[in-house]
C-alpha positions in Angstrom: 0.0 45.9 -72.1 1.3 44.3 -68.9 4.6 42.5 -69.5 4.6 38.7 -68.9 5.8 37.4 -65.5 8.8 35.2 -65.7 9.6 32.6 -63.0 13.1 31.3 -62.5 15.3 29.8 -59.8 16.4 31.9 -57.0 20.0 33.0 -57.3 22.4 34.3 -54.7 22.5 37.6 -56.6 18.7 37.9 -55.9 19.1 37.9 -52.1 19.3 41.7 -51.7 16.3 42.3 -53.8 14.3 39.5 -52.1 15.2 40.9 -48.7 14.1 44.4 -49.8 10.8 42.9 -51.1 10.2 41.0 -47.9 11.2 43.7 -45.4 9.3 46.4 -47.3 6.0 44.7 -46.8 4.1 45.9 -43.7 2.4 42.4 -43.3 5.4 41.1 -41.3 3.9 37.7 -40.3 3.6 36.3 -43.8 7.2 37.2 -44.7 8.9 36.0 -41.5 9.2 32.4 -42.7 10.6 33.4 -46.1 13.3 35.6 -44.4 14.2 32.7 -42.1 14.5 30.2 -45.0 16.1 32.4 -47.6 19.7 31.4 -46.9 18.9 27.7 -47.3 16.7 28.3 -50.3 19.6 29.9 -52.2 21.5 26.6 -51.8 18.8 24.7 -53.8 19.0 21.5 -51.8 16.2 18.9 -51.7 14.7 20.3 -48.5 14.6 23.9 -49.6 14.8 25.7 -52.9 13.5 29.0 -54.1 11.9 30.5 -57.2 11.4 34.1 -58.0 8.9 35.9 -60.2 9.9 39.0 -62.1 8.2 41.3 -64.6 10.1 43.7 -66.8 13.3 43.0 -64.7 11.6 43.9 -61.4 11.3 41.2 -58.7 7.6 40.7 -57.8 7.6 37.6 -55.6 9.3 34.6 -54.1 8.3 31.0 -53.3 10.3 28.7 -51.1 9.5 25.0 -51.3 11.1 21.6 -50.9 10.4 18.1 -49.6 9.4 17.0 -46.1 12.0 14.8 -44.5 10.9 11.3 -43.7 8.0 11.2 -46.2 8.3 9.8 -49.7 7.3 12.4 -52.3 5.8 14.9 -49.9 6.4 18.3 -51.5 6.0 21.4 -49.3 5.3 25.0 -50.1 7.1 26.7 -47.2 6.4 30.3 -48.2 5.1 32.4 -51.0 5.2 36.1 -51.0 4.1 38.6 -53.7 4.8 42.3 -53.5 1.7 44.2 -52.7 1.8 46.2 -55.9 2.1 43.0 -58.0 -0.9 41.2 -56.5 -4.0 40.4 -58.6 -1.8 40.4 -61.8 -1.1 36.7 -62.1 2.3 36.8 -60.3 1.3 34.6 -57.4 -0.5 32.0 -59.6 2.5 31.8 -62.0 4.8 31.4 -59.0 2.7 28.8 -57.4 2.2 26.8 -60.6 5.9 26.8 -61.3 6.6 25.7 -57.7 4.2 22.8 -58.0 5.7 21.9 -61.4 9.2 22.0 -60.0 8.2 19.7 -57.1 6.4 17.3 -59.5 9.5 17.1 -61.7 11.5 16.1 -58.6 9.1 13.3 -57.7 6.4 14.9 -55.5 3.2 13.0 -55.2 1.4 15.9 -53.5 2.2 19.4 -52.2 1.2 20.7 -48.8 1.2 24.2 -47.4 0.7 25.2 -43.7 -1.0 28.5 -43.4 -2.2 30.4 -40.3 -6.0 31.0 -40.4 -5.3 34.7 -39.9 -6.5 37.7 -42.0 -2.9 38.5 -42.9 -2.7 35.2 -44.7 -6.0 35.6 -46.6 -4.3 36.3 -50.0 -2.3 33.1 -49.7 -5.5 31.2 -48.8 -7.3 32.6 -51.8 -4.3 31.8 -54.1 -4.2 28.2 -52.8 -8.0 27.7 -53.3 -7.8 29.1 -56.8 -4.9 26.8 -57.7 -6.9 23.7 -56.6 -5.5 23.2 -53.1 -8.0 21.9 -50.5 -8.0 22.7 -46.8 -7.4 19.2 -45.4 -6.8 19.6 -41.7 -6.8 22.3 -39.0 -5.0 22.5 -35.6 -7.0 24.8 -33.4 -5.1 27.5 -31.4 -1.8 26.3 -32.8 -0.4 29.7 -34.0 -1.8 31.5 -30.9 -5.0 31.5 -29.0 -7.9 31.8 -31.5 -5.6 31.2 -34.6 -5.5 27.8 -36.2 -2.9 26.3 -38.5 -4.5 25.0 -41.6 -3.0 22.3 -43.8 -3.6 22.7 -47.5 -3.0 20.0 -50.1 -3.0 19.3 -53.8 -2.3 16.0 -55.4 0.1 15.9 -58.3 -1.7 14.9 -61.4 0.8 13.2 -63.7 -1.2 14.1 -66.8 -0.9 17.8 -65.9 2.9 17.7 -65.8 3.5 16.1 -69.1 
């Protein structure tokens, strides 16, 4: 039987394991943003905070989220990365659900995620779709020629967080 995934706040003691998880993945593009934001996510401010997923004591994923400056209640999923060997085991969904819940508890009205329309990001796109996010807007050729930036959104349903 597969042990249950546990999601908790990112702690400074997790940084080494998170960096190992992120740099060990060959899909460099999806993890670059997480590596960039990791130091700020450890501080757990309003703009950036981190959650980690672990199973049987092993780190399986990280999400970095926060609020968009200048917008009231605009939660943002900045990055979500799940170790390759932990995919399709519920880790990503548990991490995403906990992230949306954490944002809702802090007053988010909705959550957005900006994801490149690139095959490297297909697992993130599938995860967002399964969790009820909708593709709301697309900026053509934003990431690079031929690769759009897609804005995903889910509204916070107050009944779902009670």
